[in-house]
Backbone as numpy.savetxt, mean C-alpha at the origin, in Angstrom:
# Nx Ny Nz CAx CAy CAz Cx Cy Cz
2.37 -13.75 1.48 2.39 -14.85 2.60 1.44 -16.19 2.37
1.78 -17.04 2.46 0.82 -18.56 2.61 -0.11 -18.39 3.85
-1.04 -19.32 3.55 -2.19 -19.50 4.38 -1.71 -19.99 5.78
-0.51 -20.32 5.49 -0.56 -20.94 7.40 0.49 -19.68 7.86
1.08 -18.96 7.38 1.60 -17.97 7.90 0.59 -16.65 8.39
-0.39 -16.60 7.53 -1.51 -15.95 7.66 -2.33 -16.22 9.14
-2.32 -17.79 9.34 -3.36 -18.27 10.67 -2.03 -17.92 12.10
-0.88 -17.98 11.75 0.34 -17.95 12.83 0.01 -16.68 12.95
0.35 -15.57 11.68 0.08 -13.97 12.35 -1.12 -13.42 13.00
-2.33 -14.17 12.74 -4.04 -13.96 13.52 -3.37 -14.47 15.08
-2.54 -15.57 15.02 -2.81 -15.81 16.45 -1.72 -15.03 17.37
-0.90 -14.65 16.71 0.11 -13.67 17.19 -0.64 -12.42 17.73
-1.49 -11.85 16.79 -2.59 -10.68 16.98 -3.58 -10.80 17.94
-4.17 -11.99 18.20 -5.03 -12.39 18.84 -4.65 -12.67 20.51
-2.96 -13.20 20.60 -2.34 -13.21 21.69 -2.38 -11.70 22.47
-1.73 -10.69 21.60 -1.66 -9.47 22.18 -2.96 -8.90 22.60
-3.66 -9.20 21.46 -5.16 -8.24 22.10 -5.36 -9.07 23.32
-5.52 -9.98 23.60 -5.89 -10.85 25.07 -4.90 -10.11 25.94
-3.92 -9.84 25.88 -2.86 -9.30 26.65 -3.41 -7.76 27.06
-3.46 -6.82 25.78 -4.23 -6.05 26.19 -5.37 -5.93 26.86
-6.39 -6.57 26.47 -7.82 -6.44 27.49 -7.21 -6.82 28.92
-6.54 -7.81 29.17 -6.21 -8.06 30.70 -5.44 -7.03 31.51
-4.63 -6.42 30.77 -3.87 -4.84 31.40 -4.82 -4.15 31.53
-5.73 -3.83 30.81 -6.72 -2.66 31.05 -7.32 -2.91 31.81
-8.07 -4.48 32.07 -9.06 -4.93 32.88 -8.69 -5.06 34.32
-7.23 -5.48 34.70 -6.34 -5.24 35.80 -6.26 -4.01 36.50
-5.97 -3.04 35.71 -5.80 -1.67 36.24 -3.97 -0.98 35.92
-3.75 -2.44 35.47 -2.20 -2.51 35.28 -1.43 -0.97 34.46
-2.94 -0.80 33.60 -2.18 0.34 32.39 -2.81 1.56 32.89
-1.92 3.07 33.24 -2.11 4.26 33.56 -2.89 5.20 32.64
-2.98 4.51 31.44 -3.27 5.78 30.85 -5.00 5.82 30.58
-4.86 7.12 30.65 -6.36 7.63 30.76 -7.29 7.14 29.74
-6.85 7.12 28.95 -7.66 7.10 27.29 -6.92 5.85 26.45
-6.83 4.95 27.15 -6.37 3.78 26.48 -7.90 2.34 26.80
-8.87 2.47 25.89 -9.69 1.24 26.40 -9.67 0.08 25.83
-10.17 -0.75 26.28 -9.59 -2.24 26.24 -10.47 -2.96 24.54
-9.77 -3.97 24.31 -10.40 -4.31 23.03 -11.90 -4.18 22.95
-12.06 -5.03 23.77 -13.95 -4.96 23.88 -14.37 -3.76 24.12
-14.29 -2.78 24.24 -14.68 -1.53 24.23 -14.53 -0.93 22.51
-13.31 -1.15 22.17 -12.97 -0.88 20.52 -14.05 -1.50 20.11
-14.25 -2.85 19.79 -15.06 -3.77 19.15 -16.49 -3.04 19.45
-16.80 -2.63 20.65 -18.37 -2.28 20.54 -18.74 -0.89 20.07
-17.52 -0.31 20.13 -17.33 1.27 19.47 -17.78 1.18 17.89
-17.00 -0.46 17.59 -16.74 -0.08 16.11 -18.65 -0.84 15.71
-19.44 -1.67 16.16 -20.51 -1.83 16.22 -21.29 -0.54 16.42
-21.27 0.14 16.92 -22.00 1.42 16.81 -21.75 2.19 15.59
-20.39 2.49 15.30 -20.13 3.07 14.05 -20.76 2.22 12.78
-20.60 1.42 12.64 -20.98 0.65 11.53 -22.73 0.41 11.20
-23.13 0.51 12.66 -24.82 1.41 12.45 -25.25 2.12 11.77
-24.25 3.51 11.68 -24.58 4.58 10.84 -23.71 4.36 9.25
-24.39 5.29 8.62 -24.32 5.23 7.35 -23.20 6.08 6.90
-22.95 7.19 7.78 -21.57 7.78 7.74 -20.10 6.90 7.80
-20.17 6.07 8.55 -19.20 5.15 8.97 -19.00 4.61 7.64
-19.48 3.88 6.51 -19.17 3.41 5.37 -18.74 4.50 4.22
-19.67 5.47 4.41 -19.01 6.55 3.50 -17.54 7.15 3.50
-17.00 6.76 4.99 -15.65 7.37 5.51 -14.80 6.25 4.69
-15.55 4.94 4.82 -14.48 3.99 4.22 -14.45 3.57 3.38
-15.66 4.30 2.10 -15.51 4.39 0.78 -14.97 5.31 0.64
-14.60 6.75 0.88 -13.40 7.81 0.20 -12.45 7.54 0.64
-11.74 6.07 1.42 -10.52 6.25 1.67 -10.25 5.03 0.69
-11.28 4.35 0.69 -10.71 3.21 -0.25 -10.62 3.84 -1.84
-11.33 4.85 -2.08 -11.37 5.46 -3.13 -10.04 6.17 -3.52
-9.81 7.01 -3.13 -8.82 7.66 -2.68 -7.41 6.58 -3.30
-7.26 5.48 -2.36 -6.23 4.66 -2.01 -5.96 4.36 -3.46
-7.19 3.48 -4.28 -7.21 2.95 -5.22 -6.85 3.45 -6.40
-7.30 4.64 -6.01 -7.38 5.37 -7.71 -5.65 6.01 -7.70
-5.42 6.54 -6.59 -3.76 6.89 -6.23 -3.05 6.14 -7.01
-3.14 4.59 -6.27 -2.11 3.50 -6.18 -2.08 2.90 -8.30
-3.33 2.75 -8.58 -3.58 2.76 -9.74 -2.69 3.76 -10.64
-2.69 5.10 -10.28 -1.89 6.01 -11.67 -0.38 5.50 -10.73
-0.18 5.46 -9.40 1.39 5.39 -9.57 1.62 3.81 -10.08
0.87 3.13 -10.17 1.53 1.41 -10.77 1.86 1.90 -12.06
0.85 2.82 -12.53 0.80 2.92 -14.12 2.71 3.58 -14.92
2.38 4.80 -14.12 3.67 5.17 -14.44 4.51 4.64 -13.61
4.69 3.79 -12.73 6.25 3.15 -12.25 6.31 2.16 -13.23
5.10 1.49 -13.36 5.75 0.31 -14.37 5.95 0.36 -15.83
5.48 1.71 -16.54 5.62 2.05 -17.49 7.10 2.36 -17.40
7.54 3.55 -16.81 8.99 4.15 -16.80 9.98 3.46 -16.18
9.56 2.15 -15.04 10.50 1.04 -14.99 10.77 0.36 -15.85
9.96 -0.26 -16.80 10.25 -0.79 -18.19 11.34 -0.38 -19.08
10.98 1.07 -19.29 11.72 2.11 -20.39 12.99 2.02 -19.45
13.37 2.46 -18.21 14.21 2.94 -17.72 15.19 1.15 -17.78
14.51 0.13 -17.20 14.97 -1.26 -17.34 15.67 -1.94 -18.66
14.92 -1.49 -19.49 15.56 -1.90 -20.96 16.55 -0.89 -21.18
16.69 0.34 -21.24 17.40 1.02 -21.76 18.65 1.74 -20.61
19.91 0.96 -20.96 20.81 1.39 -19.97 21.14 2.54 -20.36
20.87 3.26 -21.86 21.51 4.76 -21.56 20.62 5.73 -20.62
19.24 5.31 -20.93 18.08 6.03 -20.00 18.15 6.13 -18.77
18.80 5.09 -18.62 19.19 4.61 -16.78 20.22 5.54 -16.49
21.34 5.50 -17.04 22.41 6.06 -16.82 22.46 7.53 -16.70
21.24 8.39 -17.40 21.34 9.68 -16.98 20.32 10.25 -16.31
19.44 8.75 -15.86 18.09 9.25 -15.02 18.09 9.00 -13.66
18.99 7.63 -13.12 19.20 7.52 -11.92 19.38 8.50 -10.93
20.10 9.31 -11.52 20.79 10.83 -9.77 19.09 11.36 -9.76
18.40 11.78 -11.11 17.49 12.27 -10.63 16.38 11.36 -9.64
16.29 10.25 -10.17 15.38 9.61 -9.04 15.99 9.47 -8.07
17.26 9.34 -7.67 17.90 9.30 -6.04 17.27 10.56 -5.30
17.12 11.89 -6.16 17.24 12.98 -5.79 15.61 13.09 -5.28
14.47 12.87 -6.06 12.93 12.46 -5.89 12.54 11.85 -4.78
13.32 10.64 -5.02 12.81 9.71 -4.15 12.38 10.05 -2.66
13.66 10.72 -1.66 13.19 10.93 -0.42 12.46 12.05 0.02
11.35 12.81 -1.17 10.67 13.90 -0.82 9.57 13.19 -0.45
9.05 13.58 1.09 8.03 12.93 1.58 6.38 13.66 0.87
5.82 12.63 0.71 4.51 12.58 0.02 3.67 13.88 0.43
3.65 13.97 1.97 2.99 14.92 2.89 3.49 16.48 2.74
4.61 16.37 2.32 5.07 17.88 1.96 4.45 18.74 0.75
3.40 17.70 -0.34 3.00 18.34 -1.15 1.46 18.75 -0.65
0.89 18.11 0.33 -0.48 18.68 0.34 -0.31 20.51 0.85
0.61 20.95 1.33 0.16 22.25 1.31 0.03 22.88 -0.50
0.66 22.44 -1.31 0.66 22.55 -2.30 -0.38 22.00 -3.46
-1.06 20.59 -2.52 -2.31 20.25 -3.27 -3.67 20.98 -2.48
-3.38 21.50 -1.41 -4.66 22.40 -0.76 -4.67 23.82 -1.68
-3.74 24.50 -2.29 -3.05 25.61 -2.40 -4.08 25.31 -4.25
-3.68 23.99 -5.14 -4.09 23.97 -6.49 -5.48 23.46 -6.28
-6.13 22.69 -5.32 -7.13 21.79 -5.36 -8.45 22.11 -4.41
-7.76 22.64 -3.14 -8.58 22.87 -1.84 -9.14 21.65 -1.28
-10.03 21.21 -0.38 -10.15 20.21 0.15 -10.82 19.18 -0.72
-10.23 18.70 -1.45 -10.73 17.66 -2.74 -10.05 16.45 -2.41
-10.49 15.64 -3.51 -9.87 14.29 -4.02 -8.31 14.22 -4.45
-8.27 15.44 -5.52 -7.28 15.63 -6.13 -6.21 16.16 -5.45
-6.53 16.98 -4.50 -5.38 17.32 -2.87 -4.89 16.02 -2.44
-5.91 14.81 -2.26 -5.42 13.31 -1.71 -4.33 12.50 -2.87
-4.99 12.48 -4.04 -3.88 12.26 -4.98 -2.73 12.56 -5.25
-2.92 14.13 -5.29 -1.22 14.71 -5.16 -0.12 14.41 -3.96
-0.61 13.95 -2.94 -0.09 13.53 -1.72 0.30 11.76 -2.20
-0.85 10.95 -2.71 -0.91 9.97 -2.39 0.49 9.46 -3.62
0.34 10.28 -5.11 0.94 9.16 -6.00 2.58 9.19 -6.07
2.95 10.53 -5.44 4.47 10.64 -5.75 5.25 9.53 -4.77
5.06 9.32 -3.42 5.74 8.43 -2.27 5.14 6.79 -3.15
4.17 6.68 -3.45 3.77 5.21 -4.00 4.48 5.14 -5.35
4.82 6.09 -6.24 5.36 5.56 -7.19 6.76 4.92 -7.53
7.88 5.18 -6.27 8.72 5.04 -6.46 9.09 3.45 -6.28
8.48 2.95 -5.08 8.99 1.03 -5.21 8.30 0.48 -6.30
7.30 0.68 -7.43 6.79 0.28 -8.42 8.25 0.70 -9.37
8.40 1.66 -9.64 9.76 2.28 -10.46 10.89 1.32 -10.42
11.19 1.82 -9.22 12.49 0.99 -8.77 12.57 -0.46 -8.98
11.81 -1.44 -8.36 11.43 -2.61 -8.63 11.59 -3.02 -9.83
10.50 -2.32 -10.58 10.39 -3.00 -12.16 11.30 -2.90 -12.74
12.31 -1.39 -12.49 13.62 -1.48 -13.47 14.42 -2.26 -12.75
14.86 -2.42 -11.51 15.78 -3.50 -10.68 15.58 -4.94 -11.82
14.24 -5.15 -11.80 13.72 -6.58 -11.89 14.42 -6.94 -13.80
14.28 -5.66 -14.22 14.50 -6.04 -15.50 15.42 -5.86 -16.13
16.55 -4.77 -15.79 17.79 -5.09 -15.64 18.31 -6.05 -15.27
17.97 -6.79 -14.11 18.82 -8.08 -14.01 18.56 -9.29 -14.55
17.57 -9.04 -15.48 17.58 -10.13 -16.50 18.39 -10.38 -17.13
18.48 -12.19 -17.52 19.67 -12.69 -18.36 19.34 -12.18 -19.75
20.75 -11.86 -20.20 20.71 -11.35 -21.66 20.34 -12.57 -22.57
20.11 -13.81 -22.33 19.50 -14.95 -22.99 17.92 -14.11 -23.51
17.16 -13.93 -22.72 15.80 -13.55 -22.97 16.14 -12.50 -24.53
16.80 -11.59 -24.22 17.04 -11.04 -25.67 16.70 -12.24 -26.83
17.90 -13.12 -26.55 17.95 -13.77 -27.83 16.73 -15.09 -27.77
16.12 -15.05 -26.80 14.70 -15.60 -27.28 13.59 -14.89 -27.99
13.40 -13.65 -27.60 12.84 -13.19 -28.07 13.23 -12.85 -29.89
14.06 -12.67 -29.67 14.74 -12.46 -31.45 14.62 -13.85 -32.22
14.57 -14.80 -31.40 14.72 -16.21 -32.20 12.98 -16.24 -32.88
12.11 -15.76 -31.84 10.74 -15.73 -31.54 10.19 -14.59 -32.87
11.45 -13.86 -33.76 10.62 -12.75 -34.26 10.12 -11.65 -33.72
10.05 -11.56 -32.20 9.12 -10.62 -31.53 9.72 -8.87 -31.80
8.50 -8.22 -31.85 9.06 -6.75 -32.19 9.09 -6.69 -30.29
9.61 -4.96 -30.41 10.51 -4.50 -29.18 9.06 -4.50 -27.81
7.58 -4.13 -28.83 6.64 -3.91 -27.36 6.56 -5.39 -27.42
6.19 -6.39 -28.44 6.03 -7.73 -27.86 6.60 -8.96 -26.77
8.03 -8.45 -27.45 9.37 -8.71 -26.39 8.93 -8.46 -25.02
8.76 -7.14 -24.90 8.67 -6.49 -23.53 7.31 -7.12 -22.63
6.00 -7.34 -23.78 5.33 -7.56 -22.55 5.01 -9.08 -22.67
5.63 -10.14 -23.66 5.68 -11.63 -23.22 6.76 -12.08 -23.13
8.08 -11.01 -22.91 9.28 -12.08 -22.11 9.86 -11.27 -21.16
10.11 -10.07 -21.39 10.79 -9.37 -20.26 9.56 -9.20 -18.99
8.59 -8.48 -19.29 7.62 -8.58 -18.31 7.76 -9.64 -17.38
7.26 -10.45 -17.89 7.05 -12.04 -17.22 7.84 -12.30 -16.39
9.00 -12.26 -16.83 9.91 -12.68 -16.35 10.35 -12.14 -14.80
10.27 -10.32 -15.11 10.31 -9.83 -13.97 8.77 -9.64 -13.05
8.27 -10.41 -13.08 6.61 -10.50 -12.46 7.21 -10.16 -11.17
8.26 -11.16 -10.67 8.22 -11.32 -8.84 8.82 -10.17 -8.61
9.80 -9.29 -8.99 9.93 -8.12 -8.53 9.09 -7.21 -8.47
8.62 -6.85 -9.67 7.50 -5.97 -9.96 6.23 -6.42 -8.75
6.01 -7.44 -8.32 4.85 -7.87 -7.37 5.05 -7.17 -6.16
6.73 -6.95 -5.84 7.10 -7.04 -4.40 6.95 -5.37 -4.11
7.73 -4.42 -5.80 6.52 -3.29 -5.66 5.70 -2.83 -5.90
4.64 -3.50 -6.26 3.36 -3.17 -6.04 2.61 -3.29 -4.58
2.75 -4.62 -3.76 2.94 -4.81 -2.48 3.34 -3.05 -1.43
4.66 -2.98 -1.93 5.05 -1.91 -0.97 4.34 -0.69 -1.51
4.01 -0.50 -2.45 3.30 0.57 -3.01 1.89 0.78 -2.36
1.27 -0.68 -2.52 0.20 -0.34 -2.34 -0.42 -0.06 -0.30
0.71 -0.44 0.65 0.90 -0.51 1.87 1.00 1.02 1.65
2.22 1.64 0.76 1.94 3.20 1.15 1.25 3.66 0.66
0.04 3.38 0.19 -1.05 4.45 -0.60 -2.06 4.72 0.51
-2.54 3.42 1.09 -3.01 3.45 2.17 -2.65 4.58 3.49
-1.10 4.27 3.55 -0.48 5.27 5.01 -0.86 6.60 3.99
-0.39 7.19 3.39 -0.60 8.27 2.83 -2.11 8.76 2.43
-2.87 7.90 1.68 -4.29 8.65 1.94 -4.55 8.94 3.52
-4.46 8.07 4.37 -4.91 8.70 5.87 -4.20 9.92 6.05
-2.61 10.13 5.95 -2.43 11.21 6.10 -3.15 12.32 5.66
-3.35 12.19 4.21 -3.86 13.46 3.19 -5.03 13.48 3.90
-5.85 12.80 4.59 -7.23 13.34 5.28 -7.09 13.40 6.63
-5.79 13.39 7.34 -5.61 14.05 8.38 -5.22 15.49 8.33
-4.34 16.06 7.47 -4.03 17.64 7.44 -4.53 18.46 6.06
-5.01 17.62 5.69 -5.67 18.23 4.26 -7.30 18.66 3.82
-7.60 17.11 3.95 -8.84 16.90 3.46 -9.82 16.25 4.62
-10.93 16.97 4.78 -11.79 16.65 5.81 -13.21 15.57 5.66
-12.40 14.54 5.11 -13.06 13.63 4.56 -12.70 12.04 4.97
-13.06 10.52 5.00 -12.60 9.72 5.03 -11.75 8.98 6.34
-11.28 8.24 6.98 -10.88 7.22 7.65 -10.01 8.14 8.26
-8.78 9.04 7.97 -8.10 10.03 8.55 -8.33 10.73 9.32
-9.41 11.54 8.49 -9.99 12.88 9.36 -11.21 12.24 10.64
-11.29 11.12 10.47 -12.16 10.49 11.13 -11.47 10.14 12.81
-10.16 9.49 12.32 -9.23 9.48 13.58 -9.01 10.95 14.48
-9.02 11.64 13.05 -8.46 13.39 14.12 -9.76 13.59 15.02
-10.95 13.34 14.33 -12.18 14.03 15.03 -12.33 13.82 16.10
-12.32 12.11 16.04 -12.76 11.20 17.44 -11.86 11.40 18.53
-10.33 11.69 17.96 -9.29 12.44 19.28 -9.70 13.47 19.63
-10.28 14.48 18.95 -10.37 15.79 19.26 -11.56 15.89 20.18
-12.72 14.42 19.91 -13.58 14.62 20.76 -13.98 14.07 22.23
-12.97 13.47 22.41 -12.20 12.19 23.59 -12.79 11.16 23.70
-13.02 10.43 22.36 -13.47 9.04 22.26 -12.56 8.47 21.75
-11.73 7.92 22.86 -10.53 6.65 22.45 -11.05 5.48 21.75
-12.63 4.95 22.02 -12.43 3.84 21.48 -13.13 3.97 20.27
-13.83 5.00 20.06 -13.71 5.03 18.50 -12.74 4.98 17.34
-11.44 6.38 18.07 -11.09 6.60 17.35 -10.04 4.84 17.30
-9.72 4.03 18.34 -8.98 2.92 17.84 -9.86 2.32 16.86
-11.10 2.32 17.00 -11.82 1.50 16.04 -11.61 1.71 14.47
-11.30 2.89 14.45 -10.92 3.53 13.00 -9.97 3.11 12.91
-8.98 3.41 13.60 -7.49 3.03 13.38 -7.34 1.15 13.00
-8.23 0.34 14.03 -8.45 -0.94 13.51 -9.17 -1.08 11.85
-9.54 -0.42 11.30 -10.35 -0.45 10.23 -9.37 -0.23 8.99
-8.27 0.90 9.59 -7.61 1.27 8.68 -6.23 0.04 8.49
-6.06 -0.29 9.63 -5.19 -1.81 9.05 -5.79 -2.94 8.74
-6.92 -3.01 8.89 -7.75 -3.90 8.39 -7.88 -3.95 6.86
-8.29 -3.07 6.61 -7.93 -2.45 4.70 -6.60 -2.87 4.04
-5.55 -2.57 4.58 -4.73 -2.45 4.66 -4.42 -4.08 4.10
-4.52 -5.11 5.07 -4.30 -6.15 5.06 -5.59 -7.13 4.42
-6.21 -6.42 3.83 -7.43 -6.87 3.11 -6.92 -6.56 1.12
-6.24 -5.59 1.62 -5.97 -5.11 -0.20 -4.60 -5.84 -0.76
-3.53 -6.42 0.60 -2.73 -7.00 0.65 -3.02 -8.16 -0.22
-4.17 -9.13 0.41 -4.17 -10.35 0.34 -4.63 -10.81 -0.95
-5.83 -9.49 -1.36 -6.63 -9.27 -2.20 -5.30 -9.65 -3.79
-4.61 -8.68 -3.46 -3.64 -8.51 -4.71 -2.37 -9.67 -4.80
-2.29 -9.90 -3.91 -1.13 -11.63 -3.85 -2.54 -12.93 -4.50
-3.62 -12.77 -3.87 -5.03 -13.38 -4.71 -4.71 -13.68 -6.15
-4.83 -12.23 -6.72 -4.72 -12.17 -7.86 -4.04 -12.64 -8.63
-2.57 -12.46 -7.83 -1.23 -12.60 -9.06 -1.13 -14.11 -8.99
-1.35 -15.14 -7.81 -1.32 -16.22 -8.30 -2.37 -17.04 -8.74
-3.31 -16.10 -8.78 -4.48 -16.64 -10.16 -4.18 -16.46 -11.40
-2.98 -15.52 -12.17 -2.98 -15.00 -12.73 -1.90 -15.80 -13.29
-0.85 -15.39 -12.58 0.34 -16.68 -12.58 0.93 -17.34 -11.48
0.40 -19.01 -11.73 0.46 -19.47 -10.75 1.92 -20.03 -10.42
2.57 -20.68 -11.82 3.75 -21.07 -11.40 4.94 -20.08 -10.93
4.59 -18.87 -10.79 5.61 -17.64 -10.63 5.05 -17.40 -8.65
3.76 -17.49 -8.46 3.76 -16.84 -7.37 3.15 -18.16 -6.32
3.76 -19.68 -6.77 2.82 -20.57 -5.88 4.05 -20.60 -4.67
5.36 -19.87 -4.60 5.88 -20.18 -3.72 6.10 -18.54 -3.19
6.66 -18.55 -1.70 6.76 -17.13 -1.10 7.67 -16.03 -1.97
7.53 -14.87 -1.65 8.48 -14.09 -2.33 9.34 -13.59 -1.27
10.09 -12.48 -1.85 10.88 -12.16 -0.84 10.63 -11.39 0.56
9.61 -10.99 0.18 8.83 -9.95 1.40 8.15 -11.11 2.42
8.03 -12.50 1.75 7.35 -13.38 3.00 8.55 -14.28 3.43
10.28 -14.08 3.02 10.75 -14.83 3.46 10.85 -15.18 4.87
11.06 -16.40 5.35 10.51 -16.72 6.82 9.48 -16.77 7.48
8.33 -16.68 6.84 6.74 -16.46 7.06 6.48 -17.70 6.51
6.14 -19.00 6.75 6.23 -20.06 6.23 5.16 -20.83 7.02
């Protein structure tokens, strides 16, 4: 998403929040536990004044980034291998398609039995769903490359590893980045779900705790923070990609189509 698209998106969000505030203040909403955005902002200020709030953010960020990093490492390596080897791809696609639909949250009971209430349990829930977007997009990006790239690598007398790192991987970078962005969003979601259902720590548990305590303003405040984390992580990833490969990512990606 470019800067103009980001500003436009922020304008739409601001309009939605103003409408929400007006509806609540006018009494048009009949929900007993729907606070106004101004009340949520005040609750966030109270939460930020306490040390527990920042510890909860730190825990969720740690679980998210660690789980995402593991998924990216496995997904990119496996995707490169599958993309470069038609034989390996032929005998692996059925297994991939069988495993992809499995929901990560289904592994929460298994993770609890194996690791108890711990970060390891969260990682067991995070890694599997976040692995597939990276693997599939990397494999698809590599397998769709022109065969002429192989001729380029051979003309420079590059070995298999050098050709992969210097020719194939950079050529498929746009497809890989789409997988990274999808995977990162899933990592945030799965970290929060794992904290809700299995680990009494982090922002996910805080949302459940405030809901059970009938404190909707604080609950919505935590939800807002979760969304903000997702936006900032995506922005940081795109900023890094544009700096690392400015020629490749100076234009919108497929995920940004229509946002100009």
